[in-house]
C-alpha positions in Angstrom: 64.7 129.8 138.9 64.9 126.0 139.4 64.6 124.7 142.9 68.1 124.3 144.4 67.2 121.8 147.1 66.0 118.2 146.5 62.2 118.1 146.6 60.5 116.2 149.4 57.0 114.7 149.5 54.7 117.7 149.8 52.9 117.5 153.2 49.3 118.6 153.5 48.4 121.8 155.3 45.8 121.7 158.1 43.0 124.3 158.1 44.8 126.0 160.9 48.0 126.2 158.8 46.0 127.5 155.8 44.7 130.3 157.9 48.1 131.0 159.5 49.9 131.2 156.1 47.0 132.8 154.2 49.1 135.9 153.2 51.5 133.5 151.6 48.9 131.4 149.9 47.3 134.3 148.1 50.6 135.2 146.4 51.1 133.3 143.1 54.9 133.1 143.8 54.2 131.0 146.9 50.7 129.6 146.8 49.7 126.2 148.2 52.5 124.4 146.5 55.2 126.8 147.7 53.9 126.7 151.3 54.0 122.9 151.1 57.7 123.2 150.0 58.4 125.4 153.0 56.7 122.8 155.3 58.8 120.0 153.8 62.0 122.0 153.9 64.8 121.3 156.5 67.0 124.3 157.3 70.0 124.2 159.7 71.0 127.5 161.4 74.5 127.6 162.7 74.3 129.8 165.8 71.4 131.4 167.6 73.1 134.7 168.2 72.9 138.0 166.3 72.3 136.5 162.9 70.6 133.3 164.2 68.0 135.2 166.1 66.2 136.9 163.1 66.8 133.7 161.1 65.1 131.5 163.5 62.2 133.9 164.2 61.4 134.5 160.5 62.0 131.1 159.1 59.8 129.6 161.8 57.1 132.2 161.2 57.3 131.6 157.5 56.5 127.9 158.0 59.8 126.1 157.5 58.8 122.6 158.7 62.1 121.5 160.2 64.5 124.0 161.7 67.8 122.8 163.1 69.8 124.9 165.6 73.5 124.5 166.5 74.8 126.4 169.5 76.6 125.6 172.8 76.5 129.1 174.5 74.4 130.6 177.2 72.6 133.9 177.1 74.6 136.8 178.4 73.6 140.4 179.2 75.8 141.6 176.4 73.8 139.5 173.9 70.5 141.3 174.5 71.4 144.4 172.5 71.1 142.4 169.2 70.1 138.8 169.8 66.4 139.5 169.9 65.2 135.9 170.3 66.6 136.0 173.9 64.9 138.0 176.6 66.3 139.5 179.9 64.8 136.6 181.8 66.8 134.2 179.7 70.2 135.4 180.9 72.1 132.3 182.1 70.0 129.9 180.2 71.3 127.8 177.3 70.7 129.7 174.0 69.1 126.6 172.4 66.6 126.3 175.3 65.7 130.0 175.0 65.4 129.9 171.2 63.4 126.7 171.0 60.9 128.2 173.5 60.4 131.3 171.4 60.0 129.4 168.2 57.4 127.2 169.7 55.5 130.3 170.8 55.7 131.7 167.3 54.8 128.6 165.4 54.0 125.3 167.1 54.0 123.6 163.6 57.8 123.9 163.3 59.8 120.8 164.2 62.9 122.2 166.1 66.0 120.0 166.2 68.7 121.2 168.6 72.4 120.4 168.6 74.0 121.7 171.8 77.5 121.3 170.7 80.3 123.2 169.0 80.4 122.5 165.3 83.6 120.6 164.5 85.2 118.6 161.8 84.1 115.5 163.6 80.4 116.2 163.7 79.6 118.6 160.9 79.0 116.1 158.1 76.7 114.0 160.3 74.7 117.1 161.4 74.5 118.5 157.9 73.2 115.2 156.5 69.7 115.8 157.9 69.1 119.2 156.3 68.7 120.8 152.8 70.1 124.2 153.4 72.7 125.5 155.8 72.5 129.1 157.0 75.8 130.3 158.5 75.2 132.7 161.5 78.7 132.3 163.0 81.1 135.0 163.9 84.5 133.4 163.5 86.7 132.4 160.6 87.4 128.7 161.6 83.7 127.9 161.7 83.0 129.8 158.5 85.6 127.8 156.6 84.3 124.6 158.3 80.7 125.4 157.2 81.8 126.1 153.7 83.8 123.0 153.2 81.2 120.8 154.8 78.5 122.3 152.5 80.7 121.7 149.4 81.3 118.0 150.5 77.6 117.4 151.2 76.2 119.4 148.3 74.2 121.7 150.6 73.8 125.5 149.8 75.6 127.7 152.3 73.6 130.9 153.0 76.3 133.2 154.3 76.2 136.4 156.3 78.7 138.4 158.4 78.5 141.6 160.4 80.9 144.1 161.9 80.2 147.5 163.4 78.0 149.1 160.8 78.7 146.8 157.8 77.6 143.4 156.7 77.8 140.9 153.8 75.6 138.2 152.5 75.8 135.6 149.7 74.9 132.1 148.7 77.8 129.8 148.4 78.5 126.1 147.5 75.8 125.6 145.0 76.5 123.4 142.0 77.5 126.1 139.5 78.3 128.9 141.9 81.4 129.9 143.9 82.1 128.8 147.5 83.4 130.9 150.4 87.0 129.9 149.6 86.6 131.3 146.1 86.2 134.7 147.7 88.5 134.1 150.7 91.1 131.5 149.8 93.0 132.1 153.0 92.0 133.4 156.5 93.3 136.7 157.7 96.2 136.7 160.1 95.1 136.0 163.7 94.1 139.2 165.4 94.0 141.4 162.3 90.1 141.4 162.2 88.6 142.4 165.6 85.7 140.3 166.9 82.4 142.0 167.6 83.3 141.8 171.3 86.4 144.0 170.5 85.0 146.2 167.7 81.3 146.2 168.5 78.3 145.9 166.2 75.2 148.1 165.7 72.4 146.0 167.4 70.1 146.4 164.4 72.6 145.3 161.8 72.4 141.5 162.4 68.6 141.8 162.1 69.1 143.5 158.7 71.6 140.9 157.4 69.9 138.0 159.1 66.7 138.8 157.3 68.5 138.9 154.0 69.8 135.4 154.8 66.3 134.2 155.7 65.0 135.7 152.4 67.7 133.8 150.5 66.9 130.5 152.2 63.2 130.9 151.4 63.9 131.7 147.8 66.0 128.6 147.5 63.2 126.5 149.0 60.6 128.0 146.7 62.8 128.0 143.6 61.8 131.6 143.1 63.6 134.8 142.3 67.3 135.5 141.9 69.3 134.2 144.8 72.7 135.7 145.7 74.6 133.0 143.9 77.7 134.5 142.4 76.9 137.8 144.0 78.2 139.3 147.3 75.9 141.9 148.8 77.6 144.6 150.8 75.5 146.4 153.4 76.5 149.8 154.7 74.0 150.7 157.5 75.5 154.1 158.2 74.9 155.3 154.6 72.0 152.8 154.1 73.6 151.7 150.9 73.7 148.3 149.3 76.5 147.4 146.8 76.9 144.2 144.9 80.1 142.4 143.8 80.1 139.7 141.1 81.7 136.5 142.2 82.9 133.7 139.9 83.6 130.1 140.7 87.4 129.7 140.9 88.5 126.7 138.8 91.6 126.5 141.0 89.7 126.6 144.3 91.2 124.0 146.6 87.8 122.8 147.7 85.3 123.3 144.8 87.7 123.7 141.9 88.4 121.4 139.0 91.2 119.6 140.9 90.5 120.1 144.6 93.3 119.4 147.0 91.2 119.6 150.2 88.9 116.6 150.0 88.0 116.2 153.7 87.4 118.4 156.7 90.6 119.6 158.3 91.7 121.3 161.6 90.2 124.8 161.0 91.6 126.3 164.2 95.1 125.4 163.0 94.2 126.5 159.4 93.3 129.9 160.8 96.3 130.1 163.0 94.3 129.8 166.2 95.3 126.5 167.6 96.2 126.9 171.2 94.6 130.4 171.3 91.2 129.4 172.7 92.0 131.6 175.6 92.8 135.3 175.2 95.8 135.6 173.0 99.1 136.2 174.8 101.4 135.7 171.9 104.1 134.5 174.3 104.5 138.0 175.9 105.1 138.3 179.7 102.0 138.7 181.7 100.9 140.0 185.1 97.8 139.0 187.0 95.2 141.4 188.2 96.0 140.4 191.8 99.6 141.3 191.3 98.7 144.6 189.6 96.5 145.4 192.6 99.4 144.8 195.0 101.7 147.0 193.0 99.2 149.8 192.7 98.6 149.6 196.5 102.3 149.7 197.1 102.6 152.8 194.9 105.4 151.2 192.8 106.8 153.3 190.0 105.6 152.0 186.7 103.4 153.1 183.8 99.9 151.6 183.5 99.1 151.9 179.8 95.5 151.5 178.5 95.4 150.6 174.7 91.6 150.7 174.4 89.6 153.3 172.5 88.6 156.6 174.1 84.9 155.6 174.1 85.8 152.4 176.0 87.8 154.5 178.5 84.7 156.4 179.3 82.8 153.2 180.2 85.3 152.2 182.8 89.1 152.6 183.4 92.0 152.0 185.8 93.3 155.6 185.6 96.0 154.5 183.2 97.7 156.4 180.4 95.4 156.1 177.3 97.0 155.5 174.0 94.8 153.4 171.6 96.6 150.4 170.0 96.3 151.8 166.5 97.9 155.1 167.7 100.7 153.5 169.6 103.3 153.4 166.7 103.1 157.2 166.2 102.8 158.1 169.9 105.4 155.7 171.4 107.7 158.7 171.9 105.3 159.9 174.6 106.4 156.9 176.8 109.4 156.8 179.0 111.6 153.8 178.0 113.3 153.8 181.4 110.1 152.8 183.2 108.4 149.4 183.2 104.9 149.3 181.8 101.9 147.2 182.5 99.6 147.3 179.4 95.9 146.4 179.5 92.8 146.4 177.3 89.3 144.9 177.6 90.3 141.2 177.6 94.0 141.0 177.1 94.2 140.4 173.3 95.0 144.0 172.1 97.3 144.6 175.0 99.3 141.5 174.1 99.9 142.8 170.7 100.9 146.2 172.2 103.4 144.5 174.5 104.9 142.7 171.6 105.3 146.0 169.7 106.8 147.7 172.8 109.3 144.9 173.4 110.5 145.1 169.9 110.9 148.9 170.4 113.1 148.3 173.5 110.5 148.9 176.2 110.0 146.7 179.3 106.3 145.8 179.3 104.0 143.2 180.7 100.4 142.3 179.6 97.6 142.4 182.1 96.1 138.9 181.7 92.3 139.0 181.2 92.3 142.8 180.9 89.8 145.0 182.6 87.2 142.1 182.5 89.4 140.1 184.9 89.8 143.2 187.1 86.0 143.5 187.3 85.6 139.8 188.0 88.3 139.4 190.7 89.2 142.8 192.1 86.4 145.3 191.7 82.9 143.8 191.0 81.5 147.3 191.0 83.4 148.1 187.8 81.0 147.9 184.7 81.7 145.1 182.3 81.0 145.5 178.6 
C-alpha cells in the first residue's frame, strides 16, 4: 500500500527512543524507517472521550510525534465507565488537561497540541491544516458531517468510528479514491430518532475496541502498510463478538466528493441536522412544567397522572413513583391512560418525554413535559436521588 499522507523529513531517533520502540523496530513492516514516519506524523483526534481515550493512549505510546486534541468538556463521573484516559481524581477538570497529563506520563516524546474549543465551521479548516490525519471520536451527527466535509476540502483522511450500546462501526473516509462519510450517509437521521449514548447507553469496553481499530487504521496510513478500511465499513457486534464488513463505493453524485459537488464550503451543520435551537434538551414546542411546580403539585396531592416514559432498568435506578410506560410502548399501551386526567410526563432529561407529550397531545390527552427530567429533580429538589 502506498503511503496516504504526505511524507515529512524523517526525524532521527534518540537512543532512548530506539529502546522504547524496540518491539516496533524489529518488525520489518515498521523498522527504523516506519518509526521515523510515526515520529514525523501529525494526527488530530476530535474528542478525548470514549473513542478519544484509547486513541490518544495508543497513538502516543506508538510514537506518533505530534498529537492534536480537540475538546471543550470537563470530566464527569459518568465518563469514567469508558473514558479510560481520565481518572476519578480528574472529575471536574478539563478533559484536555487530564488527557495531556496522561499522554506526557506515557510518552514524553509526543508533542501534544490542544484546542480547547468546540469544532465549528469557523475553525475546522484552520485546525485541520496543521495535521496529516483526522481521527473522528465524536458522538453527534453535526460534528461527524463537519469533520467529513472539512477532511474532503483539506485532503485529509478521516478515520471514522462510532459506538452505541453493544455495536460499533469503523472506516476510513475522504481519501483520494475512496468514499466519504456522505457517500454512506447522504442525509442525517431525523432529530431524536437515534438516541445518544446518554439516553441509550454504551458498553464501557466497546469504545476501547472501536477506538483501537481507529488507532490501528491511523498507524497503517502513516506507515503505508496493510489494507486500510478504505471503501469498507467494519461493523462490530460486541455481544456476539462478530465482525462484518460492508463494501462501500465512492458516490459519483455525492454532494461533497462527487464529480459535480454542490457543497463546496462548510455549512451550518446544526441546521443541516435539524438541531438549530435545540442545544438545550428538546422540547419540540410542547407545554412544560418545572420540577419546582411539580413538587408543589405533588405536595398538594393534586389529581393528575405522573407518567414515566423511561425503560424499566432506568426506573430501578431512581424514580418518582410515577406510572411506567416506556416511550416505545406508549402507542400500544395508550389505552391504559385516562384521557380525562391531566398528565405530567418525564424521562431522564426531558427529550423522550417531550416526544411522548407530542404523541399524547395528538391523541387528545392533556399533557405537560417535565423540563429537565429526573436530572433536574435531582439537581434542584432531591440531591439524594442518584443521577445517571
